[in-house]
C-alpha positions, 0 to 999 in steps of 0.5 A: 607165675601169676600176676600177683606173684610177680607183683609181690616179687617186685615189691619185695625186691624194691623194698630190700634194695631200699632197706639195704641202701638206707641201712648203709647211709649214715644219717646227718645228726642235727641239733636245733637250738632256738633263741629269743634273738639276743639283739632284741634283749638289749633295751638300753639299760646296763643290765641288758647290755649283751657286751657286759662282762656278765652277759658275755660270761653267760654266752661263753657258758652256752657256747661251751655247752654246745661245743660238746656236740662237736658240729662240723657245720653251723647254720645261722639265720642269714640267707645263702645270698649273704654267704660272701659277706658272712665269710668275710666277716668271719675271716676278720673275726678269726684274725682278731680284726673284727669287733662285734660291737662295731657291726650291725646286729653284732649282739645277735646269736649269729655272731655271739654264739655262731662265730664264737663256736665256729672259731673254737672248733676251727671251722671254715665258716658258718652258713646262712640258711634263712629265707627272709620273709616277714609276717607279724603275729598281729596280722590275724586279728578277726574272724570266727573263733579269733578269741581262741587264737588270741588266748593262745597268743596271750599264753605264749606272751605271758610265758616268754615276756617275764623270762625276757624281762628277768634276763634284761634285769640280770636275774636270769642268765642268758644260758638258763633262758635259752635252755628253758626256751628249748624245753619240749613244752615251750617248743610245743607251745610256740609251735601249736600257737603258730602252726595249729591254733590259727586253723580254728579261725574262719571268715575273717580278714588280715589286719591292714596294720599287720605286716606280711611280705609273703606272696601266696596269691589270692587269700581265701578269707573263709579259711583265714586262719589256715591262710595265716599258717600258710604264710609261716609254713611257706617261709619255713619250707624254704629254710628247710630246703636251704638246710638240705641243700647246704648240707648236701653241698658240703657233705657234713654229718653233724650240724648245729642250727641256730634260729629263732625259737618259733622256727624250731617246732616246724623244722623238727617236724620236717626233719623228723620225716626225713630218713637222712636226718637224726635230730639231737635234742637240745636237752642233751647238751643244755643240761 
C-alpha cells in the first residue's frame, strides 16, 4: 500500500471516529440574556425604584418568560471565588430569611432574576462565572481614526440612553427593555463597537483618566485600538473558560446565562465555535 493510501486511510479512520463521537454527545443548550444592569437603573426617583410594585411585576414577567426554557443551571455575574457567599445568600433566600432590599446590589439581575428563577425551578443554587476586570470605554480617546470609534460609541449611547430613561420614567417596562436589548441588531451593534470598530484606531495613547485593571504587558501604541480590544477580549475569554468548567463540573445540559449586554456578542462567538454547545436565541423566549 502506498504512503498516500495509508495517509488517506488514517485520515478517514480518524474522521469517522471523531464524527461518530460527536454524533453521540448531547450538546449543552445555552440561552444568553444580556442586561443593562438593573442596579444602575434606580436613579433615586420613585418611578425608577426596582422594588416598586410596578417594576417587581415587570421583573416577574421577565422571569416567567425565561422559566419556559427550563434551565438546570443558572450562571450569573459573580466570580467562582464568591460561590460560597452566593450559596449562603441563596439558602437564606429559599428559607425566606433574606430580603433583597437589605443586601448590597440586591436590585441586580443576579438576585432579582437569577435567585427568583432558581427558586421557581427548585435549583440548588446559581453559579458565578465572571472574572472581575475593569476597562472604561473612555480609555480609548486619541489616535488616527479616533473619530470613527467616537461616532460608533455615540450611536450606541443614542440607542441605549433613551430606552433606559424611559424605564426610569416608567414609560417602558423592564421586560420590554431587556427584550429589545437582546434583539440581534442591538447585540451586533454593541459587539461591533467594542470588538471591531476600535481596530481602525492607530498611533494613540490610552487616556490617563480612563480605567483599566487588565494587565496585558507592554502596550503597542501603534495598534492602540487593537490593544483596546484585547483588554475586553482578555476578560471575556476568562469568563468563557469559567462557563465551560462550571458546566463540566456539574454536568448540566440547559444553561441560562445572565450577564451585562456587552458580553453577549463575544461569548456567543466563542460558544458558536464550540461543538459541545448549542446557542438558544433569547427571542425564542422573550417574545
